[in-house]
DRENLUMLUM-307092 format. One line per 10 residues: number of its first residue (from 1); for each residue x, y negated, z negated of N, C-alpha, C. Coordinates in Angstrom, 2 decimals, m for minus. Atoms other than C-alpha are relative to their C-alpha. Last residue first. Example, Ala and Ser with C-alpha at 12.3 -4.5 7.8 and 13.67 -1.06 7.14 Angstrom:
2
2 = m0.82:1.19:0.06:13.67:1.06:m7.14:m0.77:m1.09:m0.73 ~ 0.89:1.19:0.00:12.30:4.50:m7.80:0.90:m1.20:0.00
! end
This chain:
242
242 = 0.96:0.75:0.82:62.78:m154.17:m15.40:0.65:m1.21:m0.65 ~ 0.39:1.23:m0.68:65.25:m153.13:m12.69:m0.99:m0.84:m0.81 ~ m1.14:0.93:0.04:66.95:m150.57:m14.92:m0.35:m1.34:0.64 ~ m0.16:0.47:1.36:63.58:m148.85:m15.46:1.13:m1.03:m0.08 ~ 1.16:0.84:0.36:62.80:m148.61:m11.75:0.17:m0.60:m1.38 ~ m0.20:1.29:m0.68:66.31:m147.33:m11.01:m1.14:m0.98:m0.31 ~ m1.14:0.66:0.66:65.88:m144.59:m13.60:0.26:m1.37:0.61 ~ 0.49:0.51:1.28:62.44:m143.71:m12.28:1.10:m0.74:m0.75 ~ 0.90:1.12:m0.28:63.79:m143.44:m8.73:m0.53:m0.61:m1.28 ~ m0.80:1.15:m0.40:66.73:m141.30:m9.88:m0.87:m1.22:0.25
232 = m0.34:0.03:m1.41:64.47:m138.90:m11.74:0.77:m1.28:0.33 ~ 0.71:1.09:m0.68:64.64:m138.70:m15.52:0.44:m0.03:1.46 ~ 0.58:m0.45:m1.26:65.85:m135.28:m16.69:m0.83:m1.06:0.72 ~ m1.02:m0.29:m1.00:68.26:m136.51:m19.34:m0.59:0.34:1.37 ~ m0.19:m1.43:m0.30:65.61:m138.19:m21.50:0.99:0.22:1.13 ~ 0.10:m0.30:m1.43:66.16:m141.80:m22.59:0.26:1.48:0.27 ~ 0.58:m1.34:m0.10:65.63:m141.92:m26.36:m0.13:0.45:1.45 ~ m0.44:m0.84:1.12:67.88:m144.87:m27.22:m0.50:1.43:0.13 ~ m1.41:m0.34:m0.20:67.47:m146.49:m23.79:0.51:0.94:m1.09 ~ m0.08:m0.97:m1.09:63.68:m146.31:m24.19:1.44:0.43:0.25
222 = 0.59:m1.27:0.42:63.76:m147.98:m27.61:0.18:1.06:1.09 ~ m0.89:m0.61:1.00:66.21:m150.74:m26.60:m0.53:1.36:m0.44 ~ m1.25:m0.46:m0.63:64.32:m151.52:m23.39:0.91:0.71:m1.01 ~ 0.27:m1.13:m0.89:60.93:m151.65:m25.11:1.29:0.55:0.59 ~ 0.38:m1.16:0.81:62.12:m153.85:m27.99:m0.18:1.23:0.88 ~ m1.19:m0.47:0.70:63.96:m156.29:m25.70:m0.30:1.27:m0.80 ~ m0.89:m0.61:m0.99:60.97:m156.59:m23.38:1.24:0.57:m0.67 ~ 0.58:m1.28:m0.42:58.61:m157.21:m26.31:0.92:0.73:0.97 ~ m0.24:m0.95:1.08:60.89:m159.90:m27.74:m0.52:1.38:0.37 ~ m1.43:m0.28:0.00:60.90:m161.73:m24.40:0.36:1.03:m1.08
212 = m0.24:m0.89:m1.12:57.12:m161.42:m24.22:1.47:0.38:0.08 ~ 0.56:m1.32:0.34:56.78:m162.91:m27.70:0.26:1.01:1.10 ~ m0.84:m0.57:1.04:59.11:m165.79:m26.86:m0.47:1.40:m0.38 ~ m1.25:m0.44:m0.62:57.33:m166.49:m23.57:0.94:0.64:m1.02 ~ 0.28:m1.22:m0.74:53.98:m166.60:m25.38:1.28:0.56:0.62 ~ 0.53:0.22:m1.35:55.34:m169.14:m27.82:m0.24:1.34:0.68 ~ m1.00:0.00:m1.08:55.77:m168.14:m31.43:m0.66:m0.26:1.34 ~ 0.27:m1.09:m0.94:52.99:m169.16:m33.86:1.06:m0.05:1.10 ~ m0.53:0.19:m1.36:53.73:m171.27:m36.94:m0.33:1.23:0.84 ~ 0.77:1.04:m0.71:51.99:m171.76:m40.28:0.58:m0.30:1.38
202 = m0.93:1.07:m0.36:54.71:m169.72:m42.05:m0.66:m1.14:0.76 ~ m1.00:0.25:1.02:52.60:m167.20:m43.99:0.89:m1.20:0.31 ~ 0.55:0.13:1.35:49.37:m167.16:m41.99:1.06:m0.44:m1.01 ~ 0.91:1.14:0.03:50.71:m167.86:m38.51:m0.54:m0.24:m1.41 ~ m0.85:1.20:0.02:53.59:m165.48:m39.12:m0.85:m1.26:m0.07 ~ m0.52:0.13:1.36:51.07:m162.77:m40.01:0.90:m1.23:m0.14 ~ 1.15:0.32:0.86:49.21:m163.30:m36.71:0.46:m0.22:m1.44 ~ 0.31:1.42:m0.23:52.46:m163.37:m34.81:m1.13:m0.47:m0.90 ~ m1.04:0.75:0.71:53.39:m160.05:m36.44:m0.20:m1.49:0.18 ~ 0.33:m0.08:1.42:50.06:m158.61:m35.30:1.04:m0.76:m0.84
192 = 1.15:0.88:0.20:50.81:m159.87:m31.82:m0.43:0.01:m1.46 ~ m0.47:1.39:0.00:54.27:m158.31:m31.99:m1.14:m0.99:m0.18 ~ m0.77:0.28:1.22:52.92:m154.89:m33.01:0.40:m1.47:m0.09 ~ 0.95:m0.02:1.12:50.28:m154.89:m30.29:0.71:m0.34:m1.30 ~ 0.77:1.24:m0.08:52.91:m155.92:m27.72:m1.01:m0.09:m1.15 ~ m0.87:1.10:0.44:55.28:m153.15:m28.81:m0.76:m1.32:0.00 ~ m0.16:m0.14:1.46:52.48:m150.58:m28.51:0.85:m1.13:m0.56 ~ 1.28:0.34:0.63:51.58:m151.81:m25.03:0.12:0.04:m1.52 ~ 0.22:1.44:m0.17:55.21:m151.81:m23.86:m1.29:m0.44:m0.69 ~ m0.90:0.69:0.94:55.86:m148.35:m25.31:m0.20:m1.50:0.07
182 = 0.57:m0.18:1.33:52.81:m147.02:m23.45:0.83:m0.73:m1.05 ~ 1.16:0.91:0.07:54.19:m148.54:m20.25:m0.67:0.12:m1.36 ~ m0.52:1.37:0.07:57.57:m146.85:m20.81:m1.16:m0.98:m0.15 ~ m0.57:0.18:1.33:55.93:m143.50:m21.60:0.52:m1.42:m0.19 ~ 1.12:0.13:0.93:53.78:m143.77:m18.47:0.51:m0.26:m1.41 ~ 0.53:1.36:m0.15:56.91:m144.41:m16.43:m1.19:m0.24:m0.92 ~ m0.94:0.95:0.58:58.52:m141.24:m17.81:m0.54:m1.43:0.07 ~ 0.06:m0.10:1.45:55.49:m139.08:m17.12:0.91:m1.03:m0.67 ~ m0.71:m1.16:0.54:55.34:m140.28:m13.54:m0.09:m0.02:m1.52 ~ m1.41:0.21:0.34:52.68:m142.80:m12.61:0.63:1.30:m0.48
172 = m0.84:m0.95:m0.73:49.48:m141.61:m11.01:1.49:m0.23:m0.26 ~ m0.69:0.53:m1.16:47.25:m143.33:m13.59:0.89:1.05:0.64 ~ 0.59:m0.53:m1.23:44.86:m141.45:m15.85:0.70:m0.50:1.26 ~ m0.01:m1.47:0.02:46.91:m141.90:m19.04:m0.48:0.58:1.32 ~ m1.40:m0.42:m0.13:47.58:m145.57:m18.24:0.07:1.52:0.08 ~ m0.42:0.24:m1.38:43.88:m146.19:m17.61:1.44:0.42:0.23 ~ 0.66:m0.97:m0.88:42.90:m144.55:m20.90:0.49:m0.14:1.44 ~ m0.62:m1.30:0.22:45.47:m146.52:m22.90:m0.60:1.06:0.93 ~ m1.37:0.10:m0.49:44.24:m149.79:m21.37:0.71:1.34:m0.13 ~ 0.06:m0.16:m1.46:40.62:m148.80:m21.88:1.39:m0.08:0.61
162 = 0.23:m1.42:m0.31:41.26:m148.22:m25.60:m0.08:0.25:1.49 ~ m1.14:m0.85:0.34:42.90:m151.65:m25.92:m0.24:1.47:0.37 ~ 0.31:m0.62:1.28:40.26:m153.65:m24.08:1.02:1.10:m0.28 ~ m0.63:0.73:1.09:41.66:m155.95:m21.40:m0.31:0.59:m1.38 ~ 0.84:0.91:0.76:41.01:m153.82:m18.36:0.76:m0.65:m1.14 ~ 0.96:m0.67:0.88:43.61:m152.31:m16.06:m0.83:m1.05:m0.72 ~ 1.33:0.48:m0.33:46.16:m153.09:m13.37:m1.02:0.78:m0.82 ~ 1.15:m0.73:0.54:49.74:m152.72:m14.55:m1.30:m0.68:0.40 ~ 0.77:m0.28:m1.21:52.80:m153.82:m12.61:m1.27:0.77:m0.32 ~ 0.14:m1.45:m0.19:54.77:m153.43:m15.85:m0.69:0.35:1.32
152 = m1.32:m0.63:0.17:56.07:m157.02:m15.97:m0.05:1.49:0.33 ~ m0.84:0.40:m1.13:52.84:m158.46:m14.57:1.34:0.72:m0.06 ~ 0.50:m0.70:m1.18:50.79:m156.45:m17.07:0.84:m0.34:1.23 ~ m0.45:m1.39:0.10:52.95:m157.71:m19.94:m0.43:0.81:1.22 ~ m1.43:m0.02:m0.31:52.43:m161.30:m18.80:0.55:1.42:m0.07 ~ m0.15:0.30:m1.43:48.64:m160.85:m18.70:1.46:0.08:0.41 ~ 0.38:m1.21:m0.74:48.72:m159.19:m22.13:0.17:m0.20:1.50 ~ m1.10:m0.95:0.16:50.62:m162.12:m23.63:m0.27:1.28:0.80 ~ m1.09:0.51:m0.85:48.05:m164.51:m22.20:1.21:0.92:m0.08 ~ 0.37:m0.28:m1.38:45.30:m162.34:m23.72:1.08:m0.49:0.97
142 = m0.32:m1.41:m0.28:47.05:m162.33:m27.10:m0.34:0.36:1.44 ~ m1.45:m0.22:0.10:47.06:m166.15:m27.13:0.35:1.43:0.37 ~ m0.66:0.64:m1.15:43.50:m166.61:m25.86:1.50:0.26:0.00 ~ m0.70:1.21:0.45:42.16:m164.06:m28.36:0.77:m0.59:1.17 ~ 0.88:1.11:m0.34:40.06:m161.52:m26.47:0.61:m1.34:m0.41 ~ m0.79:1.15:m0.37:42.87:m158.94:m26.47:m0.92:m1.13:0.45 ~ m0.58:m0.78:m1.12:43.42:m157.21:m28.91:m1.06:0.27:1.07 ~ m1.45:0.11:0.09:42.78:m159.79:m31.69:0.68:0.70:1.16 ~ m0.41:1.38:m0.32:39.18:m160.15:m30.63:1.51:m0.12:0.03 ~ 0.15:0.22:m1.44:38.58:m156.39:m30.43:0.37:m1.43:0.40
132 = m1.00:m0.75:m0.75:40.03:m155.87:m33.94:m0.07:m0.32:1.49 ~ 0.26:m1.43:0.02:37.96:m158.61:m35.56:1.03:0.67:0.90 ~ m1.17:m0.85:m0.21:39.33:m162.06:m36.24:m0.35:1.46:m0.24 ~ m0.27:m0.83:1.17:36.15:m164.05:m35.79:1.12:0.98:0.30 ~ 0.95:m1.10:0.20:36.46:m166.48:m32.91:0.35:0.75:m1.25 ~ 1.15:0.15:m0.89:38.29:m169.54:m31.60:m1.01:1.14:m0.12 ~ 1.07:0.67:0.71:40.88:m170.05:m34.36:m1.29:m0.12:0.80 ~ 0.67:0.97:m0.88:43.64:m169.17:m31.90:m1.12:m0.77:m0.67 ~ m0.85:0.44:m1.11:46.21:m167.39:m34.07:m0.68:m1.09:0.81 ~ m1.09:0.82:0.50:44.58:m166.99:m37.49:0.89:m0.53:1.11
122 = m1.30:m0.51:m0.45:41.35:m165.74:m35.93:1.10:m0.95:m0.45 ~ m0.53:0.44:m1.29:38.40:m167.02:m37.97:1.37:0.60:0.30 ~ m0.13:m1.19:m0.84:36.81:m164.99:m40.77:0.65:m0.33:1.33 ~ 0.32:0.20:m1.42:37.32:m167.69:m43.39:0.21:1.30:0.76 ~ 1.09:0.97:m0.09:37.28:m167.70:m47.19:m0.44:m0.25:1.43 ~ m0.30:1.15:m0.85:39.32:m164.51:m47.39:m1.20:m0.92:0.07 ~ m1.42:0.34:0.22:39.16:m162.01:m50.26:0.39:m1.23:0.81 ~ m0.21:1.16:0.86:35.37:m161.85:m50.53:1.42:m0.40:m0.27 ~ m0.15:m0.47:1.37:34.84:m158.31:m49.21:0.40:m1.13:m0.95 ~ 1.16:m0.80:0.38:33.40:m159.44:m45.89:0.06:0.46:m1.45
112 = 1.08:0.92:0.35:36.02:m162.18:m45.58:m1.24:0.76:m0.49 ~ m0.25:0.52:1.35:38.79:m159.59:m45.74:m1.10:m0.94:m0.45 ~ 0.19:m1.11:0.94:37.34:m157.74:m42.75:0.19:m0.48:m1.43 ~ 1.43:m0.32:m0.02:36.95:m160.94:m40.74:m0.30:1.11:m1.00 ~ 0.69:0.99:0.85:40.45:m162.04:m41.82:m1.50:0.28:m0.05 ~ 0.24:1.27:m0.68:41.89:m158.81:m40.41:m0.75:m0.95:m0.92 ~ 0.68:0.91:0.94:43.18:m156.05:m42.68:m0.14:m1.38:0.64 ~ m0.67:1.29:0.16:43.97:m153.58:m39.92:m0.81:m0.92:m0.90 ~ m0.86:0.01:1.19:42.53:m150.14:m40.58:0.68:m1.35:m0.22 ~ m1.29:0.54:m0.39:39.55:m150.43:m38.23:0.87:m0.13:m1.24
102 = m0.46:1.14:0.76:36.78:m148.15:m39.38:1.38:m0.44:0.48 ~ m1.35:0.40:m0.36:34.80:m145.76:m37.22:0.38:m1.27:m0.74 ~ m0.12:1.44:m0.13:31.78:m144.28:m38.97:1.45:m0.36:0.29 ~ m0.90:0.67:0.95:31.46:m140.57:m38.31:0.09:m1.49:0.28 ~ m0.95:0.80:m0.77:28.34:m139.48:m36.38:0.91:m0.73:m0.97 ~ m0.95:0.89:0.70:26.29:m136.69:m37.98:0.94:m0.68:0.97 ~ 0.25:1.39:m0.41:23.34:m135.33:m35.97:0.97:m0.98:m0.62 ~ m0.08:0.12:m1.45:24.45:m131.69:m36.03:m0.24:m1.42:0.47 ~ m1.37:m0.02:m0.49:25.20:m131.79:m39.76:0.08:m0.33:1.48 ~ m0.46:m1.27:m0.55:21.64:m132.76:m40.72:1.43:m0.14:0.54
92 = 0.45:m0.31:m1.35:20.71:m135.63:m43.01:0.55:1.34:0.45 ~ 1.13:m0.92:0.04:21.01:m135.91:m46.79:m0.61:0.29:1.37 ~ 1.11:0.79:0.55:23.31:m138.91:m46.41:m1.31:0.80:0.04 ~ 1.19:m0.28:m0.81:25.54:m136.75:m44.19:m1.20:m0.81:m0.45 ~ m0.21:0.19:m1.42:28.71:m138.32:m45.58:m1.28:0.21:0.83 ~ m0.92:1.10:m0.31:28.33:m138.88:m49.33:0.08:m0.28:1.49 ~ 0.42:1.28:0.59:25.23:m136.85:m50.23:0.87:m1.17:0.43 ~ 1.36:0.35:m0.42:25.71:m133.90:m47.87:m0.41:m1.37:m0.52 ~ m0.05:0.40:m1.40:29.49:m133.78:m48.35:m1.38:m0.48:0.47 ~ m0.78:1.24:m0.09:29.09:m133.71:m52.17:0.03:m0.52:1.44
82 = 0.82:1.09:0.55:26.27:m131.14:m52.18:0.72:m1.34:0.13 ~ 1.09:0.27:m0.95:28.23:m128.87:m49.85:m0.85:m1.16:m0.49 ~ m0.58:0.64:m1.20:31.35:m129.15:m52.05:m1.09:m0.36:1.00 ~ m0.32:1.41:0.25:29.41:m128.49:m55.29:0.50:m0.70:1.25 ~ m1.28:0.18:0.68:27.81:m125.23:m54.14:0.33:m1.49:m0.05 ~ 0.07:0.61:1.33:24.32:m124.04:m53.18:1.37:m0.01:m0.67 ~ m0.36:m0.92:1.07:24.59:m123.38:m49.47:0.09:m0.73:m1.33 ~ 0.14:0.68:1.30:22.82:m125.89:m47.25:0.23:0.96:m1.17 ~ 0.90:m0.85:0.79:22.52:m123.50:m44.27:m0.21:m0.55:m1.40 ~ 1.27:m0.15:m0.72:23.92:m126.18:m41.94:m1.00:0.86:m0.77
72 = 0.76:1.26:m0.02:26.58:m127.22:m44.43:m1.36:0.18:0.65 ~ 0.39:0.31:1.38:27.84:m123.70:m45.25:m0.84:m1.27:m0.05 ~ 1.11:m0.88:0.35:27.83:m122.82:m41.54:m0.51:m0.29:m1.41 ~ 1.17:0.50:m0.74:29.98:m125.86:m40.77:m1.23:0.84:m0.35 ~ 0.46:1.19:0.70:32.36:m124.79:m43.54:m1.22:m0.60:0.68 ~ 0.58:m0.44:1.26:32.67:m121.27:m42.10:m0.56:m1.20:m0.79 ~ 1.39:m0.33:m0.25:33.22:m122.74:m38.65:m0.73:0.45:m1.25 ~ 0.73:1.27:m0.02:36.40:m124.30:m39.97:m1.48:0.22:0.24 ~ 0.05:0.49:1.38:37.63:m120.83:m40.89:m0.72:m1.33:m0.09 ~ 1.06:m0.74:0.71:36.70:m119.51:m37.45:m0.16:m0.49:m1.43
62 = 1.30:0.44:m0.52:38.77:m122.21:m35.76:m1.15:0.66:m0.75 ~ 0.18:1.39:0.41:41.81:m121.53:m37.97:m1.37:m0.53:0.44 ~ 0.27:m0.02:1.44:41.47:m117.78:m37.50:m0.25:m1.41:m0.52 ~ 1.39:m0.40:0.15:41.21:m118.18:m33.73:m0.41:m0.01:m1.48 ~ 0.80:1.04:m0.63:44.46:m120.13:m33.71:m1.49:0.30:m0.14 ~ 0.14:1.15:0.91:46.07:m117.83:m36.27:m0.84:m1.12:0.61 ~ m0.41:1.10:m0.88:45.37:m114.70:m34.20:m0.24:m1.28:m0.78 ~ 0.88:1.15:m0.18:45.13:m112.14:m36.96:0.62:m1.00:0.96 ~ m0.54:1.25:0.53:46.90:m108.82:m36.58:m0.99:m1.13:0.24 ~ 0.91:0.64:0.95:44.74:m105.74:m36.01:0.56:m1.26:m0.64
52 = m0.49:m0.23:1.35:47.51:m103.65:m34.48:m0.86:m0.69:m1.05 ~ m0.89:1.01:0.57:45.89:m103.30:m31.07:0.47:0.37:m1.39 ~ m1.39:m0.23:m0.35:44.50:m100.28:m29.22:0.98:m1.02:m0.53 ~ m0.19:0.28:m1.42:40.79:m101.16:m29.11:1.46:0.09:0.42 ~ 0.91:m0.84:m0.77:39.92:m99.46:m32.42:0.18:m0.20:1.50 ~ m0.63:m1.31:m0.15:43.02:m101.01:m33.99:m0.87:0.94:0.84 ~ 0.29:m0.95:1.08:41.54:m104.45:m33.38:0.66:1.35:0.28 ~ 1.27:m0.72:m0.17:43.24:m106.83:m30.99:m0.19:0.99:m1.15 ~ 1.00:0.51:0.93:45.98:m109.12:m32.30:m1.36:0.67:0.17 ~ m0.42:m0.36:1.35:48.69:m107.06:m30.60:m1.04:m0.40:m1.03
42 = 0.29:m1.44:0.13:46.79:m107.37:m27.32:0.38:0.49:m1.40 ~ 1.45:m0.11:0.14:46.72:m111.18:m27.70:m0.43:1.47:m0.09 ~ 0.44:0.30:1.36:50.46:m111.06:m28.41:m1.51:0.15:m0.17 ~ 0.54:1.36:0.07:51.36:m109.29:m25.17:m0.63:m0.25:m1.37 ~ 1.44:0.04:m0.27:53.27:m106.07:m25.86:m0.47:m1.44:m0.13 ~ 0.33:m1.21:m0.74:57.01:m105.39:m25.80:m1.46:0.04:0.44 ~ 0.88:m0.93:0.70:57.81:m108.96:m26.79:m0.29:1.21:0.88 ~ 1.36:m0.11:m0.53:60.80:m110.69:m25.23:m0.81:1.05:m0.76 ~ 0.23:m1.32:m0.57:63.81:m111.38:m27.49:m1.43:0.11:0.50 ~ 0.38:0.19:m1.40:64.25:m115.12:m27.99:m0.26:1.34:0.70
32 = m0.69:m0.86:m0.97:64.25:m114.71:m31.76:m0.52:m0.30:1.40 ~ m0.09:0.66:m1.30:63.32:m116.71:m34.82:0.81:0.87:0.94 ~ 1.00:1.07:m0.01:62.09:m115.23:m38.10:m0.03:m0.72:1.34 ~ m0.57:1.30:0.28:63.95:m111.98:m37.48:m1.09:m1.07:0.06 ~ m0.26:0.04:1.44:62.84:m108.32:m37.61:0.70:m1.29:m0.40 ~ m1.45:0.07:0.21:63.17:m108.23:m33.79:0.40:m0.03:m1.47 ~ m0.78:m0.70:m1.02:59.72:m107.22:m32.49:1.52:m0.03:m0.24 ~ 0.53:m1.31:m0.36:57.41:m108.02:m35.42:0.95:0.77:0.91 ~ m0.24:m0.92:1.12:59.52:m110.84:m36.85:m0.47:1.40:0.34 ~ m1.44:m0.29:0.09:59.67:m112.61:m33.48:0.29:1.01:m1.10
22 = m0.35:m0.85:m1.14:55.88:m112.35:m32.99:1.47:0.41:m0.07 ~ 0.62:m1.33:0.19:55.12:m113.66:m36.47:0.42:0.96:1.10 ~ m0.68:m0.64:1.12:57.59:m116.56:m36.10:m0.53:1.41:m0.22 ~ m1.35:m0.36:m0.44:56.28:m117.45:m32.64:0.76:0.74:m1.09 ~ 0.13:m1.18:m0.87:52.66:m117.35:m33.89:1.38:0.47:0.46 ~ 0.30:m1.13:0.90:53.53:m119.74:m36.72:m0.09:1.30:0.80 ~ m1.26:m0.35:0.67:55.17:m122.06:m34.17:m0.20:1.17:m0.96 ~ m0.86:m0.69:m0.98:52.03:m121.98:m32.01:1.32:0.41:m0.63 ~ 0.54:m1.35:m0.17:49.85:m122.81:m35.02:0.85:0.81:0.99 ~ m0.31:m0.72:1.24:52.06:m125.81:m35.81:m0.46:1.45:0.11
12 = m1.42:m0.37:m0.06:51.94:m126.95:m32.16:0.44:0.74:m1.27 ~ m0.20:m1.13:m0.91:48.12:m126.78:m32.22:1.46:0.43:0.03 ~ m0.41:0.39:m1.35:47.87:m129.05:m35.26:0.33:1.22:0.85 ~ m1.45:0.15:m0.18:46.09:m127.42:m38.24:0.32:m0.43:1.43 ~ m0.19:m0.19:m1.44:42.40:m128.04:m38.89:1.47:m0.28:0.27 ~ m0.29:1.16:m0.84:42.54:m127.63:m42.66:m0.02:0.40:1.47 ~ 0.59:1.22:0.58:41.07:m125.28:m45.32:0.27:m1.26:0.83 ~ 1.38:m0.18:0.45:41.48:m121.73:m43.99:m0.65:m1.30:m0.48 ~ 0.84:m0.12:m1.19:44.60:m122.40:m41.91:m1.47:0.18:m0.37 ~ 0.29:1.36:m0.50:46.24:m123.65:m45.10:m0.89:0.04:1.23
2 = 0.86:0.71:0.95:45.94:m120.19:m46.67:m0.40:m1.36:0.56 ~ 1.38:m0.20:m0.40:47.29:m118.40:m43.61:m0.96:m0.76:m0.91
! end
């Protein structure tokens, strides 16, 4: 419960904690498939309403985070509030705070800003500053790779990385096919970044066909290694035909 007071814990972690608590209550074991005698939300109700007064860890986690929000909005007099206010809120209000998004890739444009690189140009095509959006997929080389990947996957979507992921998620493909397409996009991003590094260290860039061939091999080997047993026959045939 201590960690639930200071971090936003993943939902699956909170669910596992609930399972352990429920199993211990009804079977005296940490893990048990024995059904509960009373619904867990009733067990977590107050004793005045017929429950046992247990804490619902999901609600407890949310409420604990709300405690920090309340401390910031009321500007409580403690070191943590002063630090967050000065460093992140810049003495503004919590409700108007917008976090600054930072790309983690050390592109030449990013390195040029801090004086490490003398040029901000794309190391692959040299036709624009090597920012994240250029590398994926405004760069002529990465765009040609993307076009070939779309043909292979039968994908119709935009060329911006976040839109590609969104369109795949909202498509009517089966869960398995979505996983394969996601794997293809991730593999392509990795290979383009590797091409970029190869261009810098070895002064060579693989051909588009070579990169696409590598992407296909990576995707097929990964999916075959983790191929779920409940894949439908049509999805299996679709994958084998790739």
